[in-house]
C-alpha positions in Angstrom: 2.5 -14.9 -31.8 0.0 -17.1 -30.9 -2.1 -16.2 -28.7 -1.8 -19.0 -26.2 2.1 -17.9 -26.5 0.9 -14.4 -25.1 -1.0 -15.0 -22.6 2.5 -17.6 -21.3 4.5 -14.7 -21.6 2.1 -12.6 -19.9 2.1 -14.7 -16.9 5.6 -15.5 -16.9 6.7 -11.8 -16.9 3.8 -11.2 -14.1 5.5 -14.0 -11.9 9.3 -12.6 -12.7 8.0 -9.2 -11.6 6.4 -10.6 -8.1 9.8 -12.6 -7.8 12.3 -10.1 -8.3 9.6 -7.5 -6.2 9.9 -10.5 -3.2 13.9 -11.0 -3.5 14.2 -7.2 -3.5 11.9 -6.0 -1.0 10.6 -9.2 1.5 7.0 -9.3 1.8 5.2 -6.9 -1.0 1.3 -5.5 -0.1 -1.5 -7.7 -2.1 -2.5 -4.6 -3.6 0.7 -4.4 -5.6 0.2 -7.8 -6.7 -2.9 -6.8 -8.1 -1.8 -4.1 -10.2 0.9 -6.5 -11.3 -2.0 -8.7 -12.5 -3.7 -5.7 -13.9 -1.4 -5.0 -16.1 -2.1 -6.0 -19.8 1.0 -4.4 -22.1 3.9 -7.0 -21.8 6.4 -3.5 -22.8 5.4 -1.7 -19.8 5.7 -5.3 -18.1 9.4 -5.9 -19.3 10.1 -2.1 -18.0 9.2 -2.7 -14.5 10.9 -5.6 -14.1 13.9 -3.6 -15.1 12.5 -1.2 -12.5 12.6 -3.5 -9.9 15.5 -5.1 -10.2 17.3 -1.3 -10.1 14.9 0.5 -7.8 17.0 1.4 -4.3 13.1 0.8 -2.5 9.9 -0.3 -3.4 8.6 3.4 -2.9 10.6 4.0 -6.2 9.2 1.2 -7.9 6.0 2.1 -6.8 6.1 5.6 -8.3 7.0 3.6 -11.5 3.9 1.6 -11.2 1.9 4.5 -11.0 3.1 6.1 -14.2 2.1 3.1 -16.4 2.5 3.0 -19.9 3.7 6.6 -20.5 6.9 6.2 -18.7 10.1 4.6 -20.6 13.5 5.8 -19.0 15.2 4.4 -16.8 17.8 6.3 -15.8 20.2 8.3 -13.2 20.9 8.0 -9.4 17.1 7.4 -8.9 17.4 3.9 -10.3 21.2 2.8 -8.6 20.6 0.3 -5.9 24.1 0.6 -5.0 23.6 4.1 -3.6 21.0 2.9 -1.5 22.9 0.0 -0.1 26.0 2.6 0.6 23.4 4.7 2.5 22.1 1.9 4.3 25.0 0.1 5.2 27.4 2.8 5.5 29.4 1.9 2.4 32.5 4.3 1.7 33.2 5.6 5.7 29.7 7.0 5.8 26.6 5.9 7.9 23.0 6.5 6.5 21.6 9.5 5.7 
């Protein structure tokens, strides 16, 4: 892949990640945006896009952001956005915990 194509992929993935975070969690701290722009591995950016789409809270995403390049698995109830909604909205007859 040519360098300019790689650079374009990084820019697009960073923008996608920030857009997903804003759609899911509203305003995000400027420090998070800065941290996203400091990421320089495409695999990490792609993993964090999946995390942002599935993490039930910004806190969980931030924990994964701090993991850097060392984390590769996205599994378990920790990444169940529906569970977070059901707890918040009282789905299944229960009010938030």
